[in-house]
TORPA-911453 format. One record per residue (C-alpha): residue number from 1; residue in three letters; x, y, z. Coordinates in nm, 4 decimals, padded with zeros to 6 digits. Example, Ala and Ser with C-alpha at 12.3 -4.5 7.8 and 13.67 -1.06 7.14 Angstrom:
1,ALA,01.2300,-00.4500,00.7800;
2,SER,01.3670,-00.1060,00.7140;
END
This chain:
1,UNK,03.7085,-08.5604,-06.2790;
2,UNK,03.7318,-08.2551,-06.4988;
3,UNK,04.0002,-08.0217,-06.5517;
4,UNK,03.9024,-07.6423,-06.5917;
5,UNK,04.1915,-07.4886,-06.7597;
6,UNK,04.2409,-07.1198,-06.7730;
7,UNK,04.4419,-07.0104,-07.0611;
8,UNK,04.6022,-06.6295,-07.1100;
9,UNK,04.6845,-06.5628,-07.4708;
10,UNK,05.0474,-06.5005,-07.5395;
11,UNK,05.1076,-06.1743,-07.7300;
12,UNK,05.4141,-05.9287,-07.7328;
13,UNK,05.1771,-05.6933,-07.5252;
14,UNK,05.0892,-05.9326,-07.2945;
15,UNK,05.1425,-05.8676,-06.9120;
16,UNK,05.1426,-06.1321,-06.6466;
17,UNK,05.2238,-06.0815,-06.3053;
18,UNK,05.2683,-06.5223,-06.2480;
19,UNK,05.3971,-06.4200,-05.8867;
20,UNK,05.0741,-06.2916,-05.7936;
21,UNK,04.9122,-06.5073,-05.9722;
22,UNK,05.0407,-06.8153,-05.8841;
23,UNK,05.0309,-06.6451,-05.4696;
24,UNK,04.7925,-06.4594,-05.4653;
25,UNK,04.4722,-06.5407,-05.7496;
26,UNK,04.5166,-06.9801,-05.7499;
27,UNK,04.5222,-06.9536,-05.2921;
28,UNK,04.2693,-06.7247,-05.3255;
29,UNK,04.0645,-06.9204,-05.5838;
30,UNK,04.0963,-07.2236,-05.4412;
31,UNK,03.9514,-07.0979,-05.0613;
32,UNK,03.6603,-06.9165,-05.2377;
33,UNK,03.5489,-07.2980,-05.3832;
34,UNK,03.6579,-07.4674,-05.0996;
35,UNK,03.6818,-07.8634,-05.0929;
36,UNK,03.5426,-07.9216,-05.4513;
37,UNK,03.8345,-07.8289,-05.5735;
38,UNK,04.0369,-08.1215,-05.5725;
39,UNK,04.3916,-08.0393,-05.6727;
40,UNK,04.5239,-07.7333,-05.8574;
41,UNK,04.8712,-07.6301,-06.0324;
42,UNK,04.9822,-07.3506,-06.2842;
43,UNK,05.1418,-07.3306,-06.5944;
44,UNK,05.4034,-07.0858,-06.6799;
45,UNK,05.4910,-07.0495,-07.0641;
46,UNK,05.8200,-07.0962,-07.1613;
47,UNK,05.7952,-07.1696,-07.5509;
48,UNK,05.6252,-07.2349,-07.8456;
49,UNK,05.6484,-07.5709,-08.0955;
50,UNK,05.9276,-07.4137,-08.2947;
51,UNK,06.2862,-07.2813,-08.1995;
52,UNK,06.2395,-06.9362,-08.0621;
53,UNK,05.8589,-06.9897,-08.1179;
54,UNK,05.6780,-06.7433,-07.8280;
55,UNK,05.4568,-06.9446,-07.5787;
56,UNK,05.1031,-06.9473,-07.7099;
57,UNK,04.9720,-06.9258,-07.3564;
58,UNK,05.1811,-06.6930,-07.1252;
59,UNK,05.0118,-06.9303,-06.8508;
60,UNK,04.7723,-07.2006,-06.7962;
61,UNK,04.5686,-07.2461,-06.4323;
62,UNK,04.4455,-07.5871,-06.4096;
63,UNK,04.1360,-07.7049,-06.1468;
64,UNK,04.0080,-08.0245,-06.0595;
65,UNK,03.6749,-08.1360,-05.9823;
66,UNK,03.4923,-08.4553,-05.9217;
67,UNK,03.1985,-08.2653,-06.1869;
68,UNK,03.0523,-08.0292,-06.3713;
69,UNK,02.8001,-07.9555,-06.0955;
70,UNK,03.0253,-07.9548,-05.8379;
71,UNK,03.2644,-07.7038,-06.0274;
72,UNK,02.9247,-07.4703,-06.1667;
73,UNK,02.7790,-07.4807,-05.7805;
74,UNK,03.1003,-07.3701,-05.6170;
75,UNK,03.1836,-07.1440,-05.8853;
76,UNK,02.8806,-06.9794,-05.9510;
77,UNK,02.8627,-06.7865,-05.6114;
78,UNK,03.1984,-06.6279,-05.6693;
79,UNK,03.2470,-06.5383,-05.9977;
80,UNK,03.2151,-06.2143,-05.9715;
81,UNK,03.4840,-06.1196,-05.6881;
82,UNK,03.7743,-06.3965,-05.9257;
83,UNK,03.7004,-06.1970,-06.2365;
84,UNK,03.7254,-05.8888,-06.0396;
85,UNK,04.0828,-06.0097,-05.9605;
86,UNK,04.2451,-06.0716,-06.3337;
87,UNK,04.3463,-05.7137,-06.3938;
88,UNK,04.5782,-05.7530,-06.0416;
89,UNK,04.7830,-06.0189,-06.2751;
90,UNK,04.6937,-05.9223,-06.6431;
91,UNK,04.6110,-05.7214,-06.9346;
92,UNK,04.5335,-06.0269,-07.1066;
93,UNK,04.1560,-06.1929,-07.2014;
94,UNK,04.1156,-06.5624,-07.0696;
95,UNK,04.0395,-06.8554,-07.2129;
96,UNK,03.8631,-07.1334,-07.0600;
97,UNK,03.8060,-07.5042,-07.1533;
98,UNK,03.7106,-07.7900,-06.9420;
99,UNK,03.7839,-08.1305,-07.0129;
100,UNK,03.6528,-08.4571,-06.9361;
101,UNK,03.9956,-08.5983,-06.7582;
102,UNK,04.0705,-08.9386,-06.9480;
103,UNK,04.3191,-09.1798,-06.8423;
END
């Protein structure tokens, strides 16, 4: 299993519409990618490690797939549409990390 994490850096001028992201963007992504998505969830940053410190990421979206090939085959045909939706919920540039899930 792999996890695709889309991380949105936080800053004093970052805007992020978490309601749009959770209720519109993520359901659209899940619908477009179909059964290849095994699960998905969203982290909404609250704080950093030190008291009063801003969370390093304003939000992180996670998508779970069986394999890298499953992710690539389902994402590639819809990448343009998914990426075009980003300005509807944030002014930040997402960072992507793909991880092998270990238990």
